C-alpha positions in Angstrom: 0.4 28.6 -22.4 3.7 28.6 -21.3 4.5 29.4 -17.7 6.7 32.3 -17.8 10.0 32.1 -15.8 9.5 27.8 -15.6 12.2 26.1 -17.2 10.6 23.9 -20.2 11.3 20.5 -19.1 9.9 21.3 -15.7 7.1 23.1 -17.3 6.7 20.0 -19.4 7.0 17.3 -16.9 4.4 19.0 -14.2 1.8 19.6 -16.5 2.1 15.9 -17.9 1.7 14.6 -14.2 -1.4 16.5 -13.8 -2.6 15.2 -17.2 -1.9 11.5 -16.1 -3.1 11.6 -12.1 -6.6 11.0 -12.9 -6.2 7.8 -15.0 -4.5 4.8 -15.0 -1.2 5.5 -16.9 -0.6 7.1 -13.4 1.6 4.4 -11.9 3.4 3.5 -14.7 4.6 7.4 -15.5 6.1 7.8 -11.7 9.5 6.3 -12.5 9.3 9.3 -15.3 8.4 11.8 -13.0 9.3 11.0 -8.7 13.0 10.7 -8.0 13.6 7.1 -6.1 13.6 8.6 -2.6 11.1 11.4 -3.2 9.6 12.9 -0.3 6.1 13.4 -0.5 3.0 15.0 1.6 0.5 12.3 3.1 -2.2 15.4 3.8 -4.7 12.5 4.8 -2.3 11.7 7.6 -0.3 14.8 7.9 3.0 12.5 7.6 5.9 12.7 5.4 6.1 9.8 2.8 9.7 8.8 1.4 9.9 6.9 -1.9 7.9 5.9 -5.0 6.4 3.2 -4.0 5.1 4.6 -0.6 3.7 7.2 -2.9 2.1 4.7 -5.2 0.7 3.3 -2.0 -0.7 6.5 -1.0 -2.2 7.2 -4.1 -3.7 3.7 -4.4 -5.5 4.3 -0.7 -6.6 7.8 -2.4 -8.0 5.8 -5.1 -9.9 3.1 -3.1 -11.6 5.9 -1.0 -12.8 7.8 -4.0 -11.6 9.0 -7.3 -9.8 11.8 -6.7 -9.0 14.8 -9.3 -6.6 17.8 -9.6 -6.8 20.5 -12.3 -3.7 22.5 -12.7 -4.4 26.0 -13.1 -1.3 27.8 -13.3 2.9 27.0 -12.8 5.4 29.8 -12.1 8.5 29.9 -10.3 9.1 30.2 -6.7 12.4 30.4 -4.0 15.6 29.1 -5.7 14.3 26.1 -8.3 11.3 25.1 -7.5 8.2 25.8 -9.2 4.6 26.1 -7.6 1.6 24.8 -9.6 -1.5 25.9 -8.2 -4.3 23.1 -8.7 -8.0 22.7 -8.1 -9.0 19.8 -6.1 -12.0 17.5 -7.1 -14.0 14.3 -6.4 -15.2 12.0 -9.3 -18.3 10.4 -8.5 -21.0 7.9 -10.7 -22.7 11.5 -11.8 -20.0 14.2 -12.2 -16.8 16.0 -11.1 -17.0 18.1 -8.2 -14.6 21.1 -8.0 -13.7 22.1 -5.0 -11.0 24.7 -3.6 -7.0 25.3 -5.0 -4.2 24.6 -3.5 -0.6 25.3 -4.2 1.8 21.9 -4.3 5.7 23.2 -4.7 7.8 21.3 -6.2 11.7 20.5 -6.0 13.8 19.2 -8.2 16.8 17.1 -8.6 20.0 17.2 -11.0 18.3 14.3 -13.3 15.0 16.4 -13.8 13.1 14.4 -11.5 11.1 15.9 -8.5 12.5 15.3 -5.0 10.3 16.7 -2.9 6.6 18.2 -3.3 5.2 20.2 -0.4 1.2 21.5 -0.5 0.1 25.1 0.9 -2.6 27.2 0.8 -3.1 28.9 -2.6 -0.9 32.5 -1.9 -5.3 34.2 -3.1 -6.2 31.9 0.6 -3.5 33.1 2.4 
C-alpha cells in the first residue's frame, strides 16, 4: 500500500529499513539508508548519537540485551520534508513475538536521499 504524499524513494528506503532491522542484513544496509553524520536518538540513555558507527553500536547493544522488533504500520508526510513512520514496538523471545505500544519515528533526509536525523515521539493517537 502506497503512503500518500510520501515521495516514492523515501517510502521505499524506509520500508526496506524496517524490513531489515530485525535481520542479519541490518549492519550491511546502514550505508544505504543513513547519512555518514546521521543524528539518531538513543532512547535507552536519553542522549543523541552521531554517525553510522554510533548507531550500529547502539543497535548491537539492543540486540545483545534481547531481540527488538519494529513493525511499520504507516507512513505519512510531516512538516517540511520529514516523513513520519508509525511503528509498533516489540521483542522476540524463544517462544514468540511480543508486541507492545506504538510510537512515531520522524525522519529527515539529506540531498542524497539518506536519513540525516531520526526522532521518536508518542503516536498521534496516544498524544
